[in-house]
C-alpha positions in Angstrom: 188.3 -38.6 128.2 190.4 -35.9 126.7 190.2 -32.1 127.3 190.8 -29.6 124.5 191.2 -25.9 125.4 189.2 -23.6 123.3 188.2 -19.9 123.2 184.5 -19.1 123.0 183.2 -15.7 121.8 180.2 -14.3 123.5 178.6 -11.3 121.7 175.9 -9.2 123.4 175.0 -5.7 122.3 178.1 -3.6 121.8 180.4 -6.0 123.8 182.2 -9.2 123.0 184.0 -11.5 125.4 186.6 -14.1 124.7 186.3 -16.8 127.3 188.6 -19.8 127.8 186.8 -23.2 128.1 187.7 -26.8 127.8 185.8 -29.2 125.4 185.5 -32.7 126.8 186.1 -35.3 124.1 184.8 -38.8 124.7 183.8 -41.8 122.5 180.1 -41.3 122.9 177.7 -39.5 120.5 177.5 -36.3 122.5 181.2 -35.5 122.1 182.6 -32.9 122.2 180.8 -31.0 124.9 181.3 -28.4 127.7 181.5 -29.2 131.3 178.6 -27.9 133.4 181.0 -25.3 135.1 182.1 -23.9 131.7 178.5 -23.8 130.5 177.5 -21.8 133.6 180.6 -19.6 133.1 179.4 -18.7 129.5 175.9 -18.0 130.8 177.3 -15.7 133.5 179.4 -13.8 131.0 176.4 -13.4 128.6 174.2 -12.1 131.4 176.9 -9.7 132.6 177.4 -8.3 129.1 173.6 -8.0 128.5 173.5 -5.9 131.7 176.5 -3.8 130.7 178.5 -5.2 133.7 181.9 -5.4 132.0 183.8 -5.8 135.3 182.0 -9.1 136.0 182.5 -10.3 132.5 186.2 -9.4 132.6 186.7 -11.9 135.5 186.1 -14.7 133.1 188.0 -13.5 130.0 188.9 -10.6 127.8 186.1 -8.1 127.0 186.0 -5.9 123.9 183.8 -2.9 123.0 182.6 -3.1 119.4 182.4 0.1 117.4 180.5 0.2 114.1 182.6 1.7 111.3 179.8 2.0 108.7 176.0 2.3 108.7 
């Protein structure tokens, strides 16, 4: 099994988080996939952003505030 580092972007409302995860690459048909821990990490970040809790989301990665520039 090989591990490939990747960045996943999570967008909720006016926030976006960039989270580091590792894709697990194997020879089976489900490859590549996330580990259970990384999947839970992404779920936690999404829930934190949904609730506006940027401090919790920032523990897992970089958090950005999105500003619309045109309507």
